[in-house]
C-alpha positions as CSV (number, residue, x, y, z in Angstrom):
1,X,137.1,222.2,84.7
2,X,133.9,222.8,86.2
3,X,132.1,220.5,88.4
4,X,129.1,222.7,89.3
5,X,127.3,225.3,87.4
6,X,124.6,227.3,87.8
7,X,121.8,227.6,85.2
8,X,121.1,230.8,83.6
9,X,118.7,229.9,80.7
10,X,116.8,226.9,79.6
11,X,115.6,226.1,76.2
12,X,113.3,223.5,76.3
13,X,112.7,223.2,72.8
14,X,116.2,224.0,71.8
15,X,117.6,226.6,69.6
16,X,114.9,227.4,66.8
17,X,117.9,228.0,64.6
18,X,119.2,224.5,64.8
19,X,118.1,221.4,63.0
20,X,118.3,219.0,65.6
21,X,115.9,220.3,68.4
22,X,117.0,219.4,72.1
23,X,116.5,220.6,75.4
24,X,119.5,222.8,76.1
25,X,120.5,225.1,79.2
26,X,123.0,227.8,79.2
27,X,125.3,227.7,82.5
28,X,127.9,229.5,84.1
29,X,130.5,227.5,86.6
30,X,130.6,227.6,90.1
31,X,134.4,227.9,90.4
32,X,135.8,229.5,87.3
33,X,132.5,231.2,86.2
34,X,133.0,229.4,82.5
35,X,130.0,230.3,80.4
36,X,129.0,226.8,79.0
37,X,126.2,225.4,77.0
38,X,124.7,221.5,77.7
39,X,122.1,219.2,76.5
40,X,119.5,218.0,79.2
41,X,118.6,214.7,80.1
42,X,114.8,214.4,79.0
43,X,113.6,213.3,82.6
44,X,115.6,215.8,84.2
45,X,113.6,219.1,85.7
46,X,115.4,222.3,85.3
47,X,114.8,225.6,86.5
48,X,116.9,228.8,86.3
49,X,118.8,229.8,89.3
50,X,119.4,226.1,89.9
51,X,123.1,224.5,90.5
52,X,123.3,221.4,88.9
53,X,126.6,219.1,88.3
54,X,128.5,219.2,85.3
55,X,131.3,217.3,86.4
56,X,131.9,213.9,84.4
57,X,130.8,211.8,87.5
58,X,127.4,212.5,88.8
59,X,125.4,214.4,86.2
60,X,121.5,213.8,86.9
61,X,120.3,216.8,84.6
62,X,122.9,217.3,82.1
63,X,123.4,214.6,79.1
64,X,126.5,216.4,77.4
65,X,128.3,219.6,77.4
66,X,128.2,221.0,74.2
67,X,130.9,223.4,74.7
68,X,132.4,226.8,76.1
69,X,130.3,230.0,75.2
70,X,131.5,233.6,74.7
71,X,129.3,235.9,76.6
72,X,128.1,237.4,73.3
73,X,126.7,234.3,72.3
74,X,124.2,233.8,75.6
75,X,120.6,234.7,74.8
76,X,119.4,237.8,76.1
77,X,117.6,235.9,79.0
78,X,120.7,234.5,80.0
79,X,122.5,238.1,80.2
80,X,119.6,239.3,82.4
81,X,119.5,236.7,84.9
82,X,123.6,236.3,85.3
83,X,123.6,238.9,87.7
84,X,121.4,237.3,90.1
85,X,123.2,233.7,89.5
86,X,126.5,235.2,90.5
87,X,125.2,237.0,93.2
88,X,124.3,233.5,94.8
89,X,127.6,232.1,93.6
90,X,129.9,234.9,95.4
91,X,127.8,234.8,98.4
92,X,128.1,231.2,98.1
93,X,131.8,231.4,98.2
94,X,132.1,234.7,100.4
95,X,135.4,233.0,102.0
96,X,137.3,233.0,98.8
97,X,136.5,236.5,97.7
98,X,137.2,237.9,101.4
99,X,140.3,236.2,101.2
100,X,141.0,237.8,97.8
101,X,140.8,241.0,99.5
102,X,142.9,240.3,102.4
103,X,145.6,238.8,100.3
104,X,145.9,240.9,97.0
105,X,149.1,242.8,96.3
106,X,150.3,245.8,94.1
107,X,150.5,245.5,90.5
108,X,153.1,247.9,90.0
109,X,154.1,251.4,91.6
110,X,151.0,253.1,90.8
111,X,148.3,250.2,90.7
112,X,147.1,247.9,93.2
113,X,145.0,244.6,92.5
114,X,142.3,246.3,94.5
115,X,142.2,248.9,92.1
116,X,140.9,246.6,89.3
117,X,137.6,246.0,91.2
118,X,134.9,248.3,90.2
119,X,133.6,251.2,92.8
120,X,136.6,250.7,94.9
121,X,138.6,254.0,94.0
122,X,141.8,254.9,95.3
123,X,140.5,256.2,99.0
124,X,138.8,252.8,99.8
125,X,141.6,250.8,98.3
126,X,143.6,252.5,101.0
127,X,141.2,252.3,103.8
128,X,140.9,248.1,102.7
129,X,144.8,247.7,103.1
130,X,145.1,249.8,106.1
131,X,142.0,247.9,107.9
132,X,143.3,244.5,106.4
133,X,146.9,244.9,108.0
134,X,144.9,245.6,111.5
135,X,143.3,242.3,111.3
136,X,142.0,240.4,108.3
137,X,138.5,240.6,107.0
138,X,136.2,238.0,108.2
139,X,133.2,238.6,105.9
140,X,131.5,240.9,103.6
141,X,129.5,242.4,106.6
142,X,133.1,242.9,107.8
143,X,134.3,244.6,104.9
144,X,131.7,247.0,104.9
145,X,131.3,247.6,108.6
146,X,134.9,248.7,108.8
147,X,135.2,250.4,105.2
148,X,131.6,252.3,105.4
149,X,132.3,253.8,102.3
150,X,132.5,250.6,100.3
151,X,129.7,249.9,98.0
152,X,128.1,246.4,98.5
153,X,131.1,244.2,98.2
154,X,129.1,241.2,96.7
155,X,128.1,243.3,93.7
156,X,131.7,244.6,93.5
157,X,132.7,241.1,92.5
158,X,129.6,240.4,90.4
159,X,130.2,243.5,88.2
160,X,134.1,242.6,88.0
161,X,133.2,239.0,86.9
162,X,130.5,240.3,84.5
163,X,133.5,242.5,83.0
164,X,135.8,239.6,82.5
165,X,133.0,237.5,81.0
166,X,132.4,240.4,78.6
167,X,136.1,240.3,77.8
168,X,136.4,243.8,78.7
169,X,139.6,243.4,81.2
170,X,143.2,243.6,80.7
171,X,143.8,241.2,83.9
172,X,141.6,238.0,84.8
173,X,141.1,238.0,88.4
174,X,138.1,235.2,88.3
175,X,137.6,233.9,85.4
176,X,139.5,232.5,82.5
177,X,140.3,234.7,79.6
178,X,137.6,234.4,76.8
179,X,138.9,231.3,74.5
180,X,142.4,230.7,75.6
181,X,143.1,230.3,71.7
182,X,143.2,233.7,71.8
183,X,146.0,234.3,74.6
184,X,146.0,237.6,76.7
185,X,149.0,238.7,77.5
186,X,149.6,241.0,80.4
187,X,152.4,242.3,82.6
188,X,152.6,239.4,84.9
189,X,154.2,237.6,81.9
190,X,151.3,235.1,82.1
191,X,148.2,234.7,79.4
192,X,145.5,235.9,81.5
193,X,147.1,234.4,84.7
194,X,144.1,234.5,87.6
195,X,144.9,235.7,91.1
């Protein structure tokens, strides 16, 4: 369950296709990157990119959570703004993502969890593993300084999260699998386990 989420779309008049027209926001959760749609309280001030409370207690902007959404059901505006918000979310949780790099392990003899991150490649993966054995990474700046051929670390995670939200991945590292009613089985024996 998400307690906070980032606004990626605000429809003050709701969806044009719905009979009941009420202000609606599309959101991406701050913890599991769950895509949600919610109605907005009449007195609320909403802006795209804003982080708001969506937990059961303390909501000041959200009236009710309408439900979880699939990536394909997001508005074009929400899809367009998603990378910007995810960049903020990843930067805010820098320690979690750096810890992921420090703790990740091989999946099989041929594949390491770091191989699943876009833009890493075999050489960067081997360099990351070698460097973290000397000393754990402390920040995104530290990652980039010690493995200079690495692409922007923040965007590596942003691209991976988007790919997971689109449902394009076999393994779910940072998000919940799309709609758990349709489980994603993987080699770990779990149903889209998170790592």
